[in-house]
C-alpha positions, 0 to 999 in steps of 0.5 A: 500500500502506498504511503499516504501523502501530506496535504498541502503544507501540513508536515504529517499525513494525519491532517484535519478533514479537508472537506470539513474545512471547505464547509465553513461559509464565514457567516460569523455565527460562531463568533459570539459563542467563542470565549477566546474571540470574545476575550481578544476580538482577534479574527485568528482566535475565532473558529472561522479564523482558525479554520481559515488558517488551517485551510490556507496550509492545506491549500499551499498558501502558507506554511504551518506557522507559529500562529497556527500552532499558537491558535491550535492550543489557544482554542479551548476545544469547547465545541460551542462553535459546532453547536452554533454552526449552520454548516456543521463545521467542527473547528475544535476537531480541526484544531485537535488535528493541528496540535498533532501537526504542531508537534511535528512542525515545532518539535520539543527537545531535551528534557521537556520532550522526554518528560512529555513522552513519559507522561503521554506514552508511558504513565497515562497508558499504564493504570498501575504506574498512574496510580503509583505516581499519585502516592507522593501527592497523597503523602504531601497532603497527609503529612501536612506539607501542603498546609506548610506550603500554602501558609508560607506563600512560597508558590507566589514566587513561581509562575502563576500556573504552579500556584493554581495547579497546587490550589486546584488539588482536591483532597486525595484518597486511594484510587477507586479502580483497585477497590471496585469489584469487577462485577457488582450485582443489580439491586431489586429487579434487574433491568440490564447489564452495563460496563463502567468506563472509569476515567483516569481523573475520576479514579485518582481525584474523585473516587467518591463520585464514581463510587456514587455512580456505581451505587446509583446504577445498581440501585436503578437495577443494573449489574455493573462490570468494571474491567480492571484492565481498562486504560485511559480513553486518550482524551489527554493525548488528543488535547496535547496532539498525540494522535498515535498514542490515542489510536493505540489506546482506542484499539485496546479499549475497543477490543476490551469492552467489545468482548463484554456482553453488555447493553451499554458502556457507561461513563461519568466523565464528559471528557471520556465520553466525548473521546470514546465517541471519537474512536469511530473517526480515529480508527476509520481506516481500520476497516472495522466499521460495524464494530466501531459503529456498535461501540459508538452506540453503546457509549453513554454518559450516565445522564444520557443512559438514565435518561433513556432507561428512565429513572426509578423515583419511587424510592428516592429521598427528598434532597432539600437543596437549591441547585443550579447546573453548569454544562460541561462543554464536552457533554452539551456541545461535543455529545449533544447531551443537555436536557437529560441532566436537567431532567434527572436533577428535577426528578429528585424530590425536594430540589429547587432547581434554578437555571444558570445563565449561560450554562453552556458557556465554558468555565475556562478549564479545557484540560491544560488551558487553565494552566497554560493561559492562566490569565485568560482562563481566569477571565472566562471563569469570572464570567461563569462565577458571576452567573453562579452567584446570581442563582443563589444556589447552594449546590453547583452540579456538573459532570466533568472532572476538569470543570469540577476542579476549575469551578471548585477552585474559582468558588474558593478563591472568590469566597463564594459558598457554593459546593460543587457536586457531580450529578451522580453525587446528587443522585446518591444523596437521594438514593441513600 
């Protein structure tokens, strides 16, 4: 088979979809939905501007420049532009592909390159190594070193991202993956059998969230299978432009989960769900179209799944709380799941639900964006916090660990009283 040729001036053959770029009519519907364009007013930092840059490279009009590299990583990949685009252009996915190209056009060197390769190609694909790597962070908290560091204010001497990263760290507990039984039976009359895709961040930083997810699923009548051998979904690799490692992880997880006799593959991480649903496109050239299509159909966010199956409400306890909901970008825009979480929240007895203005506007997390662009991320977050304050809510519900980290940190920094909870934690309160 002849080797695939690079398109235009892209340095790799794994370029953005050209037909997708051609669909952009430059109508401008995307402009008011893009947080980075609203911040900067800069055309190249808009979805249509970024697509135009990528298309110019594909058409041999310009080289792959530093400007395109910068914009590919400055893009939040929040996919809000996709929701607003009448032509179906997916600018975020174009920028994902351009990040991969940028790593080839402007390769890292020395220790920075080796560290990146270690994290993306060795640590993240290995659940055991990933879990072991968190032990120093847990000791840092348990031994009181964190208290000393924070009260000494020594981190203020370093770059802004370092202080923010440390401040975002939640209270850490042992990872959930080794603790969960591989099979947990349904309670009461069994309604089905599901596999649980336990994301890396969820098992490491929010194990109680996923514990509640399993509790809710079993109490709703579903047997839950959690394969111990599952690996990272590949979302961090897509975000950092390492598509080859993403494909390797995709092939592994595809084979592992498709061997299971289950009705659905459920996840409680919006970022994982979005990445898993992209396997069909990432592995398109494998020729396993039927297998990939079935896998895609089985992937369900927890709120999507319970919305389809119907929530058993007869045994739910009352939760007397004022609640609002922040929509994770990779749930509402990437997966088109917006109504279902609200319906689940409103189905809980005692809840006073208050709609959040601009609920689908990005919180400024966007994986590593909040650390690479701390100033811009803070401005985006401030807009979100103003809207949260206006609701008067006690609980802020969301469904993605990146949003959870960013929002909890922002609320604490602003001295606001709201507690951030995952939707399954809220359902868990009602389940008992």
